[in-house]
BAVOSE-739904 format. One record per residue (C-alpha): y, z, x; residue in one letter. Coordinates in pm, whole numbers, plus 50000, padded with zeros to 5 digits. Last residue first. Layout:
N
<pt><yy>Y</yy><zz>Z</zz><xx>X</xx><kolro>A</kolro></pt>
...
***
This chain:
145
<pt><yy>15255</yy><zz>76479</zz><xx>97622</xx><kolro>X</kolro></pt>
<pt><yy>15566</yy><zz>76475</zz><xx>97399</xx><kolro>X</kolro></pt>
<pt><yy>15864</yy><zz>76301</zz><xx>97552</xx><kolro>X</kolro></pt>
<pt><yy>15972</yy><zz>76311</zz><xx>97917</xx><kolro>X</kolro></pt>
<pt><yy>16000</yy><zz>75934</zz><xx>97945</xx><kolro>X</kolro></pt>
<pt><yy>15659</yy><zz>75849</zz><xx>98084</xx><kolro>X</kolro></pt>
<pt><yy>15627</yy><zz>75484</zz><xx>98180</xx><kolro>X</kolro></pt>
<pt><yy>15402</yy><zz>75250</zz><xx>97989</xx><kolro>X</kolro></pt>
<pt><yy>15082</yy><zz>75051</zz><xx>97960</xx><kolro>X</kolro></pt>
<pt><yy>14924</yy><zz>74994</zz><xx>97620</xx><kolro>X</kolro></pt>
<pt><yy>14553</yy><zz>74946</zz><xx>97564</xx><kolro>X</kolro></pt>
<pt><yy>14443</yy><zz>74813</zz><xx>97227</xx><kolro>X</kolro></pt>
<pt><yy>14080</yy><zz>74763</zz><xx>97147</xx><kolro>X</kolro></pt>
<pt><yy>13981</yy><zz>74503</zz><xx>96890</xx><kolro>X</kolro></pt>
<pt><yy>13626</yy><zz>74453</zz><xx>96770</xx><kolro>X</kolro></pt>
<pt><yy>13367</yy><zz>74184</zz><xx>96713</xx><kolro>X</kolro></pt>
<pt><yy>13584</yy><zz>73878</zz><xx>96784</xx><kolro>X</kolro></pt>
<pt><yy>13348</yy><zz>73580</zz><xx>96779</xx><kolro>X</kolro></pt>
<pt><yy>13402</yy><zz>73334</zz><xx>97060</xx><kolro>X</kolro></pt>
<pt><yy>13466</yy><zz>72961</zz><xx>97096</xx><kolro>X</kolro></pt>
<pt><yy>13813</yy><zz>73005</zz><xx>97244</xx><kolro>X</kolro></pt>
<pt><yy>14008</yy><zz>72792</zz><xx>97001</xx><kolro>X</kolro></pt>
<pt><yy>13807</yy><zz>72886</zz><xx>96692</xx><kolro>X</kolro></pt>
<pt><yy>13777</yy><zz>73258</zz><xx>96765</xx><kolro>X</kolro></pt>
<pt><yy>14140</yy><zz>73291</zz><xx>96871</xx><kolro>X</kolro></pt>
<pt><yy>14253</yy><zz>73105</zz><xx>96557</xx><kolro>X</kolro></pt>
<pt><yy>14052</yy><zz>73344</zz><xx>96339</xx><kolro>X</kolro></pt>
<pt><yy>14203</yy><zz>73645</zz><xx>96520</xx><kolro>X</kolro></pt>
<pt><yy>14552</yy><zz>73503</zz><xx>96466</xx><kolro>X</kolro></pt>
<pt><yy>14478</yy><zz>73432</zz><xx>96099</xx><kolro>X</kolro></pt>
<pt><yy>14359</yy><zz>73791</zz><xx>96057</xx><kolro>X</kolro></pt>
<pt><yy>14711</yy><zz>73906</zz><xx>96148</xx><kolro>X</kolro></pt>
<pt><yy>14716</yy><zz>74184</zz><xx>96406</xx><kolro>X</kolro></pt>
<pt><yy>14903</yy><zz>74469</zz><xx>96238</xx><kolro>X</kolro></pt>
<pt><yy>14576</yy><zz>74640</zz><xx>96144</xx><kolro>X</kolro></pt>
<pt><yy>14504</yy><zz>74722</zz><xx>96509</xx><kolro>X</kolro></pt>
<pt><yy>14849</yy><zz>74874</zz><xx>96562</xx><kolro>X</kolro></pt>
<pt><yy>14846</yy><zz>75062</zz><xx>96231</xx><kolro>X</kolro></pt>
<pt><yy>14501</yy><zz>75202</zz><xx>96312</xx><kolro>X</kolro></pt>
<pt><yy>14626</yy><zz>75319</zz><xx>96651</xx><kolro>X</kolro></pt>
<pt><yy>14928</yy><zz>75479</zz><xx>96483</xx><kolro>X</kolro></pt>
<pt><yy>14710</yy><zz>75675</zz><xx>96240</xx><kolro>X</kolro></pt>
<pt><yy>14465</yy><zz>75771</zz><xx>96515</xx><kolro>X</kolro></pt>
<pt><yy>14728</yy><zz>75916</zz><xx>96751</xx><kolro>X</kolro></pt>
<pt><yy>14721</yy><zz>75707</zz><xx>97070</xx><kolro>X</kolro></pt>
<pt><yy>14482</yy><zz>75864</zz><xx>97318</xx><kolro>X</kolro></pt>
<pt><yy>14635</yy><zz>75931</zz><xx>97657</xx><kolro>X</kolro></pt>
<pt><yy>14547</yy><zz>75787</zz><xx>97993</xx><kolro>X</kolro></pt>
<pt><yy>14708</yy><zz>75924</zz><xx>98309</xx><kolro>X</kolro></pt>
<pt><yy>14755</yy><zz>75710</zz><xx>98619</xx><kolro>X</kolro></pt>
<pt><yy>15112</yy><zz>75815</zz><xx>98701</xx><kolro>X</kolro></pt>
<pt><yy>15245</yy><zz>75490</zz><xx>98558</xx><kolro>X</kolro></pt>
<pt><yy>15112</yy><zz>75575</zz><xx>98215</xx><kolro>X</kolro></pt>
<pt><yy>14813</yy><zz>75431</zz><xx>98030</xx><kolro>X</kolro></pt>
<pt><yy>14844</yy><zz>75445</zz><xx>97653</xx><kolro>X</kolro></pt>
<pt><yy>14521</yy><zz>75431</zz><xx>97457</xx><kolro>X</kolro></pt>
<pt><yy>14368</yy><zz>75301</zz><xx>97135</xx><kolro>X</kolro></pt>
<pt><yy>14070</yy><zz>75414</zz><xx>96930</xx><kolro>X</kolro></pt>
<pt><yy>13743</yy><zz>75267</zz><xx>96813</xx><kolro>X</kolro></pt>
<pt><yy>13467</yy><zz>75523</zz><xx>96870</xx><kolro>X</kolro></pt>
<pt><yy>13348</yy><zz>75536</zz><xx>97233</xx><kolro>X</kolro></pt>
<pt><yy>13476</yy><zz>75889</zz><xx>97294</xx><kolro>X</kolro></pt>
<pt><yy>13304</yy><zz>75974</zz><xx>97623</xx><kolro>X</kolro></pt>
<pt><yy>13613</yy><zz>75861</zz><xx>97817</xx><kolro>X</kolro></pt>
<pt><yy>13637</yy><zz>75771</zz><xx>98184</xx><kolro>X</kolro></pt>
<pt><yy>13908</yy><zz>75714</zz><xx>98444</xx><kolro>X</kolro></pt>
<pt><yy>13943</yy><zz>75474</zz><xx>98734</xx><kolro>X</kolro></pt>
<pt><yy>14254</yy><zz>75494</zz><xx>98952</xx><kolro>X</kolro></pt>
<pt><yy>14374</yy><zz>75247</zz><xx>99216</xx><kolro>X</kolro></pt>
<pt><yy>14293</yy><zz>74910</zz><xx>99060</xx><kolro>X</kolro></pt>
<pt><yy>14661</yy><zz>74814</zz><xx>99038</xx><kolro>X</kolro></pt>
<pt><yy>14627</yy><zz>74760</zz><xx>98663</xx><kolro>X</kolro></pt>
<pt><yy>14475</yy><zz>75107</zz><xx>98612</xx><kolro>X</kolro></pt>
<pt><yy>14100</yy><zz>75118</zz><xx>98565</xx><kolro>X</kolro></pt>
<pt><yy>13948</yy><zz>75241</zz><xx>98242</xx><kolro>X</kolro></pt>
<pt><yy>13578</yy><zz>75308</zz><xx>98180</xx><kolro>X</kolro></pt>
<pt><yy>13425</yy><zz>75388</zz><xx>97844</xx><kolro>X</kolro></pt>
<pt><yy>13131</yy><zz>75618</zz><xx>97785</xx><kolro>X</kolro></pt>
<pt><yy>12799</yy><zz>75628</zz><xx>97599</xx><kolro>X</kolro></pt>
<pt><yy>12773</yy><zz>75250</zz><xx>97569</xx><kolro>X</kolro></pt>
<pt><yy>12466</yy><zz>75209</zz><xx>97790</xx><kolro>X</kolro></pt>
<pt><yy>12658</yy><zz>75042</zz><xx>98073</xx><kolro>X</kolro></pt>
<pt><yy>12922</yy><zz>75318</zz><xx>98066</xx><kolro>X</kolro></pt>
<pt><yy>12666</yy><zz>75598</zz><xx>98073</xx><kolro>X</kolro></pt>
<pt><yy>12481</yy><zz>75416</zz><xx>98354</xx><kolro>X</kolro></pt>
<pt><yy>12795</yy><zz>75386</zz><xx>98568</xx><kolro>X</kolro></pt>
<pt><yy>12908</yy><zz>75741</zz><xx>98491</xx><kolro>X</kolro></pt>
<pt><yy>12565</yy><zz>75865</zz><xx>98602</xx><kolro>X</kolro></pt>
<pt><yy>12578</yy><zz>75670</zz><xx>98928</xx><kolro>X</kolro></pt>
<pt><yy>12931</yy><zz>75794</zz><xx>99004</xx><kolro>X</kolro></pt>
<pt><yy>12842</yy><zz>76158</zz><xx>98928</xx><kolro>X</kolro></pt>
<pt><yy>12518</yy><zz>76131</zz><xx>99126</xx><kolro>X</kolro></pt>
<pt><yy>12714</yy><zz>75990</zz><xx>99422</xx><kolro>X</kolro></pt>
<pt><yy>12953</yy><zz>76287</zz><xx>99398</xx><kolro>X</kolro></pt>
<pt><yy>12654</yy><zz>76512</zz><xx>99454</xx><kolro>X</kolro></pt>
<pt><yy>12509</yy><zz>76787</zz><xx>99235</xx><kolro>X</kolro></pt>
<pt><yy>12397</yy><zz>77099</zz><xx>99420</xx><kolro>X</kolro></pt>
<pt><yy>12648</yy><zz>77342</zz><xx>99270</xx><kolro>X</kolro></pt>
<pt><yy>12544</yy><zz>77269</zz><xx>98913</xx><kolro>X</kolro></pt>
<pt><yy>12764</yy><zz>77479</zz><xx>98684</xx><kolro>X</kolro></pt>
<pt><yy>13095</yy><zz>77476</zz><xx>98873</xx><kolro>X</kolro></pt>
<pt><yy>12982</yy><zz>77152</zz><xx>99037</xx><kolro>X</kolro></pt>
<pt><yy>13015</yy><zz>76977</zz><xx>98699</xx><kolro>X</kolro></pt>
<pt><yy>13388</yy><zz>77047</zz><xx>98679</xx><kolro>X</kolro></pt>
<pt><yy>13475</yy><zz>76939</zz><xx>99033</xx><kolro>X</kolro></pt>
<pt><yy>13258</yy><zz>76626</zz><xx>99002</xx><kolro>X</kolro></pt>
<pt><yy>13431</yy><zz>76544</zz><xx>98674</xx><kolro>X</kolro></pt>
<pt><yy>13766</yy><zz>76543</zz><xx>98855</xx><kolro>X</kolro></pt>
<pt><yy>13620</yy><zz>76322</zz><xx>99128</xx><kolro>X</kolro></pt>
<pt><yy>13477</yy><zz>76078</zz><xx>98876</xx><kolro>X</kolro></pt>
<pt><yy>13822</yy><zz>76051</zz><xx>98717</xx><kolro>X</kolro></pt>
<pt><yy>13896</yy><zz>76235</zz><xx>98395</xx><kolro>X</kolro></pt>
<pt><yy>14005</yy><zz>76090</zz><xx>98059</xx><kolro>X</kolro></pt>
<pt><yy>14192</yy><zz>76408</zz><xx>97959</xx><kolro>X</kolro></pt>
<pt><yy>14030</yy><zz>76443</zz><xx>97615</xx><kolro>X</kolro></pt>
<pt><yy>13765</yy><zz>76677</zz><xx>97753</xx><kolro>X</kolro></pt>
<pt><yy>13427</yy><zz>76816</zz><xx>97645</xx><kolro>X</kolro></pt>
<pt><yy>13256</yy><zz>76476</zz><xx>97629</xx><kolro>X</kolro></pt>
<pt><yy>13301</yy><zz>76420</zz><xx>98002</xx><kolro>X</kolro></pt>
<pt><yy>13166</yy><zz>76762</zz><xx>98099</xx><kolro>X</kolro></pt>
<pt><yy>12875</yy><zz>76730</zz><xx>97857</xx><kolro>X</kolro></pt>
<pt><yy>12795</yy><zz>76379</zz><xx>97984</xx><kolro>X</kolro></pt>
<pt><yy>12797</yy><zz>76492</zz><xx>98348</xx><kolro>X</kolro></pt>
<pt><yy>12580</yy><zz>76797</zz><xx>98279</xx><kolro>X</kolro></pt>
<pt><yy>12336</yy><zz>76599</zz><xx>98062</xx><kolro>X</kolro></pt>
<pt><yy>12302</yy><zz>76333</zz><xx>98328</xx><kolro>X</kolro></pt>
<pt><yy>12220</yy><zz>76601</zz><xx>98586</xx><kolro>X</kolro></pt>
<pt><yy>11966</yy><zz>76772</zz><xx>98360</xx><kolro>X</kolro></pt>
<pt><yy>11793</yy><zz>76441</zz><xx>98294</xx><kolro>X</kolro></pt>
<pt><yy>11743</yy><zz>76242</zz><xx>97974</xx><kolro>X</kolro></pt>
<pt><yy>11623</yy><zz>75884</zz><xx>98009</xx><kolro>X</kolro></pt>
<pt><yy>11857</yy><zz>75641</zz><xx>97837</xx><kolro>X</kolro></pt>
<pt><yy>11767</yy><zz>75416</zz><xx>97547</xx><kolro>X</kolro></pt>
<pt><yy>12107</yy><zz>75469</zz><xx>97385</xx><kolro>X</kolro></pt>
<pt><yy>11963</yy><zz>75643</zz><xx>97081</xx><kolro>X</kolro></pt>
<pt><yy>11743</yy><zz>75852</zz><xx>97314</xx><kolro>X</kolro></pt>
<pt><yy>12044</yy><zz>75974</zz><xx>97512</xx><kolro>X</kolro></pt>
<pt><yy>12220</yy><zz>76079</zz><xx>97193</xx><kolro>X</kolro></pt>
<pt><yy>11898</yy><zz>76242</zz><xx>97068</xx><kolro>X</kolro></pt>
<pt><yy>11880</yy><zz>76454</zz><xx>97387</xx><kolro>X</kolro></pt>
<pt><yy>12237</yy><zz>76587</zz><xx>97358</xx><kolro>X</kolro></pt>
<pt><yy>12163</yy><zz>76826</zz><xx>97069</xx><kolro>X</kolro></pt>
<pt><yy>11901</yy><zz>77014</zz><xx>97279</xx><kolro>X</kolro></pt>
<pt><yy>11631</yy><zz>77119</zz><xx>97035</xx><kolro>X</kolro></pt>
<pt><yy>11584</yy><zz>77492</zz><xx>96983</xx><kolro>X</kolro></pt>
***
């Protein structure tokens, strides 16, 4: 039986290895936006010999090849990762957590940006806007997690 992860690696021009597969599987299996250290703990449960350096190197290559996204809090203290690279928005909280904004609200946020504003940005800055990602920063208030 063909490993379903192999074609994903091939599409991104990335050599498939058992270690990379383990890291990608662990990252793709969670919505918690883990840190490298948290992933290390998960991957070591199945691959005891894997090193933290391998986790960091793999996350770096996955991010560079578009298979993961990297988020660093504004203070630069916590870096988290997400294997969901489809357009979606996030809220980063003061405790370092990252949560996905519900898709319907994320779409409303992105759609609320007037096209004229995006056009003006392109003209004034000499760039072409290919996509919009929204990242909100907030403080938890005890609401729904």
